[in-house]
DSSP file (Angstrom, degrees, kcal/mol; ACC not computed):
  #  RESIDUE AA STRUCTURE BP1 BP2  ACC     N-H-->O    O-->H-N    N-H-->O    O-->H-N    TCO  KAPPA ALPHA  PHI   PSI    X-CA   Y-CA   Z-CA
    1    1 A M              0   0    0      0, 0.0     2,-0.4     0, 0.0     0, 0.0   0.000 360.0 360.0 360.0 120.7    0.0    0.0    0.0
    2    2 A S        -     0   0    0      2,-0.0     2,-0.6     0, 0.0     0, 0.0  -0.800 360.0-142.7-101.9 138.3    1.5    3.2   -1.1
    3    3 A L        -     0   0    0     -2,-0.4     2,-0.8     2,-0.0    91,-0.0  -0.880  11.1-141.8-102.6 123.4    0.8    6.6    0.5
    4    4 A D        +     0   0    0     -2,-0.6     3,-0.2     1,-0.1    89,-0.1  -0.747  27.9 167.0 -86.9 111.7    0.5    9.6   -1.9
    5    5 A L    >   +     0   0    0     -2,-0.8     3,-1.1     1,-0.1    -1,-0.1   0.050  38.3 117.7-108.8  23.5    2.0   12.6   -0.1
    6    6 A S  T 3  S+     0   0    0      1,-0.3    -1,-0.1    84,-0.0    80,-0.0   0.769  78.0  48.1 -64.4 -24.8    2.2   14.8   -3.2
    7    7 A L  T 3  S+     0   0    0     -3,-0.2    -1,-0.3    79,-0.1    83,-0.2   0.575  85.1 111.6 -90.5 -10.1   -0.2   17.3   -1.7
    8    8 A Y    <   -     0   0    0     -3,-1.1     2,-0.6    82,-0.1    79,-0.1  -0.440  57.7-150.9 -67.1 133.9    1.7   17.5    1.6
    9    9 A D    >   -     0   0    0     -2,-0.2     3,-1.0     1,-0.1     4,-0.3  -0.928  11.2-159.7-115.4 113.0    3.4   20.9    2.1
   10   10 A K  G >  S+     0   0    0     -2,-0.6     3,-1.2     1,-0.3     4,-0.3   0.817  92.8  62.2 -59.4 -32.1    6.6   21.0    4.1
   11   11 A I  G >  S+     0   0    0      1,-0.2     3,-0.7     2,-0.1    -1,-0.3   0.863 105.2  47.3 -61.2 -35.1    6.1   24.7    4.7
   12   12 A L  G <  S+     0   0    0     -3,-1.0    -1,-0.2     1,-0.2    -2,-0.2   0.351  84.7  88.0 -93.3   6.6    2.8   24.0    6.5
   13   13 A E  G <   +     0   0    0     -3,-1.2     2,-0.4    -4,-0.3    -1,-0.2   0.673  67.9  95.5 -77.3 -13.6    4.1   21.2    8.8
   14   14 A N  S <> S-     0   0    0     -3,-0.7     4,-2.5    -4,-0.3     5,-0.2  -0.630  78.5-136.3 -75.2 130.2    5.1   23.9   11.3
   15   15 A R  H  > S+     0   0    0     -2,-0.4     4,-2.3     1,-0.2     5,-0.2   0.894 100.9  47.1 -56.0 -47.2    2.3   24.4   13.9
   16   16 A I  H  > S+     0   0    0      2,-0.2     4,-2.8     1,-0.2    -1,-0.2   0.920 113.2  48.2 -65.4 -43.9    2.4   28.2   13.9
   17   17 A R  H  > S+     0   0    0      2,-0.2     4,-2.4     1,-0.2    -1,-0.2   0.904 112.1  49.6 -63.7 -40.6    2.4   28.5   10.1
   18   18 A L  H  X S+     0   0    0     -4,-2.5     4,-2.3     2,-0.2    -1,-0.2   0.911 112.7  47.5 -63.6 -41.9   -0.5   26.0    9.8
   19   19 A Q  H  X S+     0   0    0     -4,-2.3     4,-2.4    -5,-0.2    -2,-0.2   0.911 110.3  52.0 -65.8 -42.4   -2.5   27.9   12.5
   20   20 A I  H  X S+     0   0    0     -4,-2.8     4,-2.6     1,-0.2     5,-0.2   0.947 111.5  47.2 -57.6 -48.8   -1.8   31.2   10.7
   21   21 A M  H  X S+     0   0    0     -4,-2.4     4,-2.5     1,-0.2     5,-0.2   0.898 110.1  52.8 -62.8 -40.6   -3.1   29.8    7.5
   22   22 A G  H  X S+     0   0    0     -4,-2.3     4,-1.6     1,-0.2    -1,-0.2   0.916 111.4  46.5 -59.9 -43.7   -6.1   28.3    9.1
   23   23 A V  H  X S+     0   0    0     -4,-2.4     4,-1.1     1,-0.2    -2,-0.2   0.918 114.8  46.4 -64.4 -44.0   -7.0   31.7   10.6
   24   24 A L  H  < S+     0   0    0     -4,-2.6    52,-0.4     1,-0.2    -2,-0.2   0.821 110.4  51.8 -73.7 -30.0   -6.4   33.6    7.4
   25   25 A V  H  < S+     0   0    0     -4,-2.5    -1,-0.2    -5,-0.2    -2,-0.2   0.862 114.4  44.8 -69.5 -34.7   -8.4   31.1    5.3
   26   26 A A  H  < S+     0   0    0     -4,-1.6     2,-0.3    -5,-0.2    -2,-0.2   0.651 118.3  44.8 -83.0 -16.5  -11.3   31.4    7.7
   27   27 A N  S  < S-     0   0    0     -4,-1.1    49,-0.3    -5,-0.1     3,-0.1  -0.908  79.5-124.0-129.3 154.3  -11.2   35.2    7.9
   28   28 A E  S    S-     0   0    0     -2,-0.3    48,-0.3     1,-0.2     2,-0.3   0.911  89.8 -24.2 -62.7 -42.5  -10.7   38.0    5.4
   29   29 A S        -     0   0    0     46,-0.1     2,-0.3    -6,-0.1    -1,-0.2  -0.970  56.0-154.2-161.0 167.7   -7.7   39.3    7.2
   30   30 A Y  E     -A   74   0A   0     44,-1.7    44,-2.9    -2,-0.3     2,-0.2  -0.986  17.7-129.6-149.6 142.4   -6.0   39.4   10.6
   31   31 A D  E  >  -A   73   0A   0     -2,-0.3     4,-2.4    42,-0.2    42,-0.2  -0.540  28.8-107.5 -94.2 164.7   -3.6   41.9   12.2
   32   32 A F  H  > S+     0   0    0     40,-1.8     4,-2.7     1,-0.2     5,-0.2   0.912 115.8  47.1 -56.2 -51.3   -0.3   41.1   13.8
   33   33 A N  H  > S+     0   0    0      1,-0.2     4,-2.3     2,-0.2    -1,-0.2   0.877 112.1  50.2 -64.2 -37.6   -1.4   41.7   17.4
   34   34 A S  H  > S+     0   0    0      2,-0.2     4,-2.7     1,-0.2    -1,-0.2   0.908 112.6  47.2 -66.7 -41.2   -4.6   39.7   17.1
   35   35 A L  H  X S+     0   0    0     -4,-2.4     4,-2.9     2,-0.2     5,-0.2   0.920 111.1  52.2 -62.9 -43.6   -2.7   36.8   15.6
   36   36 A K  H  X>S+     0   0    0     -4,-2.7     5,-1.6    -5,-0.2     4,-0.9   0.917 113.9  42.6 -59.2 -45.3   -0.1   37.0   18.4
   37   37 A E  H  <5S+     0   0    0     -4,-2.3     3,-0.3    -5,-0.2    -2,-0.2   0.931 115.9  47.9 -68.1 -46.6   -2.8   36.9   21.0
   38   38 A L  H  <5S+     0   0    0     -4,-2.7    -2,-0.2     1,-0.2    -1,-0.2   0.905 120.2  36.7 -62.2 -43.7   -4.9   34.2   19.4
   39   39 A L  H  <5S-     0   0    0     -4,-2.9    -1,-0.2    -5,-0.2    -2,-0.2   0.527 101.2-131.1 -88.9  -6.4   -1.9   31.9   18.7
   40   40 A E  T  <5 +     0   0    0     -4,-0.9     2,-0.3    -3,-0.3    -3,-0.2   0.927  55.3 151.1  53.9  48.6   -0.2   32.7   22.0
   41   41 A A      < -     0   0    0     -5,-1.6    -1,-0.2    -6,-0.2     2,-0.1  -0.737  48.1-112.3-108.0 155.9    3.1   33.3   20.1
   42   42 A T     >  -     0   0    0     -2,-0.3     4,-2.5    -3,-0.1     5,-0.3  -0.439  33.0-108.9 -78.4 161.8    6.0   35.6   20.8
   43   43 A D  H  > S+     0   0    0      1,-0.2     4,-2.7     2,-0.2     5,-0.2   0.935 118.5  45.6 -54.7 -49.6    6.7   38.6   18.5
   44   44 A G  H  > S+     0   0    0      2,-0.2     4,-2.4     1,-0.2     5,-0.2   0.903 113.3  47.8 -65.1 -44.1    9.8   37.0   17.1
   45   45 A N  H  > S+     0   0    0      2,-0.2     4,-1.9     1,-0.2    -1,-0.2   0.933 115.9  44.3 -63.6 -46.9    8.3   33.5   16.5
   46   46 A L  H  X S+     0   0    0     -4,-2.5     4,-2.6     1,-0.2     5,-0.2   0.931 113.4  50.8 -63.6 -46.2    5.2   34.9   14.9
   47   47 A A  H  X S+     0   0    0     -4,-2.7     4,-2.3    -5,-0.3    -2,-0.2   0.904 110.4  48.5 -60.7 -43.0    7.2   37.4   12.7
   48   48 A S  H  X S+     0   0    0     -4,-2.4     4,-1.8     2,-0.2    -1,-0.2   0.886 113.5  46.8 -67.9 -37.0    9.6   34.8   11.4
   49   49 A N  H  X S+     0   0    0     -4,-1.9     4,-2.0     2,-0.2    -2,-0.2   0.873 112.0  50.2 -71.8 -36.8    6.7   32.4   10.5
   50   50 A L  H  X S+     0   0    0     -4,-2.6     4,-2.5     2,-0.2    -2,-0.2   0.899 109.0  53.0 -64.2 -39.9    4.8   35.2    8.8
   51   51 A K  H  X S+     0   0    0     -4,-2.3     4,-2.7    -5,-0.2    -2,-0.2   0.894 107.5  51.2 -62.3 -40.7    7.9   36.1    6.9
   52   52 A T  H  X S+     0   0    0     -4,-1.8     4,-1.6     2,-0.2    -1,-0.2   0.927 111.9  46.3 -62.2 -45.2    8.3   32.5    5.7
   53   53 A L  H  <>S+     0   0    0     -4,-2.0     5,-2.8     1,-0.2     6,-0.9   0.879 113.3  49.5 -65.5 -37.5    4.6   32.4    4.5
   54   54 A E  H ><5S+     0   0    0     -4,-2.5     3,-1.5     3,-0.2    -2,-0.2   0.913 107.8  53.9 -66.9 -42.2    5.1   35.8    2.8
   55   55 A K  H 3<5S+     0   0    0     -4,-2.7    -1,-0.2     1,-0.3    -2,-0.2   0.845 109.2  48.6 -60.3 -35.2    8.3   34.6    1.1
   56   56 A E  T 3<5S-     0   0    0     -4,-1.6    -1,-0.3    -5,-0.2    -2,-0.2   0.454 115.3-119.5 -82.5  -1.5    6.4   31.6   -0.3
   57   57 A S  T < 5S+     0   0    0     -3,-1.5    23,-0.5    -4,-0.2    22,-0.3   0.788  79.0 125.7  63.8  30.4    3.6   34.0   -1.5
   58   58 A Y  S   <S+     0   0    0     -5,-2.8    19,-2.2    21,-0.2     2,-0.3   0.714  75.4  24.8 -85.6 -24.3    1.1   32.2    0.7
   59   59 A I  E     -B   76   0A   0     -6,-0.9     2,-0.3    17,-0.3    17,-0.2  -0.934  69.7-144.5-134.3 159.3    0.1   35.5    2.4
   60   60 A S  E     -B   75   0A   0     15,-3.0    15,-2.2    -2,-0.3     2,-0.4  -0.886  15.7-137.5-120.2 159.0    0.2   39.2    1.5
   61   61 A V  E     -B   74   0A   0     -2,-0.3     2,-0.5    13,-0.2    13,-0.2  -0.945  12.3-169.3-121.3 133.9    0.9   42.0    3.9
   62   62 A E  E     -B   73   0A   0     11,-3.0    11,-3.2    -2,-0.4     2,-0.4  -0.988   7.6-164.1-122.1 124.1   -0.9   45.4    4.1
   63   63 A K  E     +B   72   0A   0     -2,-0.5     2,-0.3     9,-0.2     9,-0.2  -0.895  23.7 143.0-108.8 136.8    0.6   48.1    6.2
   64   64 A S  E     -B   71   0A   0      7,-2.5     7,-3.4    -2,-0.4     2,-0.4  -0.871  42.9-104.6-152.3-176.9   -1.5   51.1    7.2
   65   65 A F  E     -B   70   0A   0     -2,-0.3     2,-0.7     5,-0.3     3,-0.1  -0.975  11.4-159.4-122.0 137.7   -2.0   53.5   10.1
   66   66 A I  E >  S-B   69   0A   0      3,-3.1     3,-2.0    -2,-0.4     2,-0.5  -0.945  80.8 -44.1-111.2 106.1   -5.0   53.6   12.5
   67   67 A G  T 3  S-     0   0    0     -2,-0.7    -2,-0.0     1,-0.3     0, 0.0  -0.631 124.6 -29.1  66.4-120.5   -4.8   57.1   13.8
   68   68 A R  T 3  S+     0   0    0     -2,-0.5    -1,-0.3    -3,-0.1    -3,-0.0   0.358 119.8  98.3-105.6   3.5   -1.1   57.5   14.4
   69   69 A K  E <  S- B   0  66A   0     -3,-2.0    -3,-3.1     1,-0.0     2,-0.1  -0.768  74.7-121.9 -97.2 134.7   -0.4   53.8   15.2
   70   70 A P  E     - B   0  65A   0      0, 0.0     2,-0.4     0, 0.0    -5,-0.3  -0.463  26.8-164.7 -70.0 144.4    1.0   51.5   12.5
   71   71 A N  E     - B   0  64A   0     -7,-3.4    -7,-2.5    -2,-0.1     2,-0.5  -0.993   6.9-161.2-133.8 126.3   -1.2   48.5   11.7
   72   72 A T  E     - B   0  63A   0     -2,-0.4   -40,-1.8    -9,-0.2     2,-0.4  -0.938  12.1-171.0-110.7 123.4    0.0   45.4    9.8
   73   73 A K  E     -AB  31  62A   0    -11,-3.2   -11,-3.0    -2,-0.5     2,-0.4  -0.900   7.5-151.7-117.5 142.0   -2.7   43.2    8.3
   74   74 A Y  E     -AB  30  61A   0    -44,-2.9   -44,-1.7    -2,-0.4     2,-0.3  -0.912  11.6-176.6-117.7 140.1   -2.2   39.8    6.7
   75   75 A L  E     - B   0  60A   0    -15,-2.2   -15,-3.0    -2,-0.4     2,-0.3  -0.973  27.6-116.1-132.8 146.8   -4.4   38.2    4.0
   76   76 A V  E     - B   0  59A   0    -52,-0.4   -17,-0.3    -2,-0.3     2,-0.2  -0.618  29.2-140.5 -81.2 142.6   -4.2   34.7    2.4
   77   77 A T     >  -     0   0    0    -19,-2.2     4,-2.7    -2,-0.3     5,-0.2  -0.483  26.3-106.0 -92.8 169.4   -3.4   34.6   -1.3
   78   78 A K  H  > S+     0   0    0      1,-0.2     4,-2.4     2,-0.2     5,-0.2   0.915 124.4  50.7 -60.5 -42.3   -5.0   32.3   -3.9
   79   79 A K  H  > S+     0   0    0    -22,-0.3     4,-2.4     1,-0.2    -1,-0.2   0.911 111.5  48.1 -61.0 -42.9   -1.7   30.3   -3.9
   80   80 A G  H  > S+     0   0    0    -23,-0.5     4,-2.5     2,-0.2    -2,-0.2   0.896 110.5  50.3 -65.8 -41.5   -1.7   30.1   -0.1
   81   81 A K  H  X S+     0   0    0     -4,-2.7     4,-2.6     2,-0.2    -1,-0.2   0.921 112.4  47.4 -63.3 -43.6   -5.4   29.0    0.0
   82   82 A K  H  X S+     0   0    0     -4,-2.4     4,-2.7     2,-0.2    -2,-0.2   0.916 112.3  49.5 -63.7 -43.7   -4.7   26.3   -2.5
   83   83 A A  H  X S+     0   0    0     -4,-2.4     4,-2.3     2,-0.2    -2,-0.2   0.909 112.4  48.2 -61.5 -42.4   -1.6   25.1   -0.7
   84   84 A F  H  X S+     0   0    0     -4,-2.5     4,-2.6     2,-0.2     5,-0.2   0.935 112.2  48.1 -63.5 -47.8   -3.5   25.0    2.6
   85   85 A E  H  X S+     0   0    0     -4,-2.6     4,-2.3     1,-0.2    -2,-0.2   0.913 113.1  48.2 -61.2 -43.5   -6.4   23.1    1.1
   86   86 A N  H  X S+     0   0    0     -4,-2.7     4,-2.4     2,-0.2    -1,-0.2   0.903 111.3  50.3 -62.4 -41.8   -4.0   20.6   -0.5
   87   87 A H  H  X S+     0   0    0     -4,-2.3     4,-2.4     2,-0.2    -2,-0.2   0.919 110.8  48.3 -64.4 -44.2   -2.1   20.1    2.8
   88   88 A I  H  X S+     0   0    0     -4,-2.6     4,-2.6     2,-0.2    -1,-0.2   0.906 111.1  51.4 -63.2 -41.7   -5.3   19.5    4.7
   89   89 A T  H  X S+     0   0    0     -4,-2.3     4,-2.5    -5,-0.2    -1,-0.2   0.911 109.3  50.9 -60.1 -42.7   -6.5   17.0    2.1
   90   90 A S  H  X S+     0   0    0     -4,-2.4     4,-2.2     2,-0.2    -2,-0.2   0.913 110.9  47.7 -61.9 -43.7   -3.1   15.2    2.4
   91   91 A L  H  X S+     0   0    0     -4,-2.4     4,-2.2     2,-0.2    -2,-0.2   0.903 111.3  50.8 -64.5 -40.9   -3.4   15.0    6.2
   92   92 A E  H  X S+     0   0    0     -4,-2.6     4,-2.6     1,-0.2    -2,-0.2   0.914 110.4  49.5 -62.3 -42.5   -7.0   13.7    5.9
   93   93 A N  H  X S+     0   0    0     -4,-2.5     4,-2.4     1,-0.2    -1,-0.2   0.884 109.2  52.6 -63.4 -39.0   -5.8   11.0    3.4
   94   94 A L  H  X S+     0   0    0     -4,-2.2     4,-1.6     2,-0.2    -1,-0.2   0.914 111.2  46.3 -62.5 -43.6   -3.0   10.1    5.8
   95   95 A I  H  X S+     0   0    0     -4,-2.2     4,-1.1     2,-0.2    -2,-0.2   0.920 112.3  49.9 -65.5 -44.7   -5.5    9.6    8.6
   96   96 A K  H >< S+     0   0    0     -4,-2.6     3,-0.5     1,-0.2    -2,-0.2   0.903 108.7  53.7 -61.4 -40.3   -7.9    7.6    6.5
   97   97 A Q  H >< S+     0   0    0     -4,-2.4     3,-1.0     1,-0.2    -1,-0.2   0.867 105.6  53.8 -61.9 -37.1   -5.0    5.4    5.3
   98   98 A Q  H 3< S+     0   0    0     -4,-1.6    -1,-0.2     1,-0.2    -2,-0.2   0.773 111.1  45.4 -69.4 -25.4   -4.1    4.7    9.0
   99   99 A Y  T <<        0   0    0     -4,-1.1    -1,-0.2    -3,-0.5    -2,-0.2   0.069 360.0 360.0-110.4  23.9   -7.6    3.5    9.8
  100  100 A K    <         0   0    0     -3,-1.0    -1,-0.2    -4,-0.0    -2,-0.1   0.462 360.0 360.0 -79.2 360.0   -8.4    1.3    6.8
């Protein structure tokens, strides 16, 4: 019995990156502080994982100001949504294979 892992995405095997993508697929956008609080991540850990997702073009970044305060907002791209969906499908297939 061969297991097809062609849809598995190494970028998304990291817990924080997978959680970020899940949040962004489910929501139109999310800002840095809200993600940090929701995921209970440190600034550095969250920033480095967001940078990895941005480098892969899985997310896009919008910077703006709310009043005089800077606000960084993250959105999932079409490529990122497809990668996330494929990765979840791969995980589901892996689980189904284990319980045949």
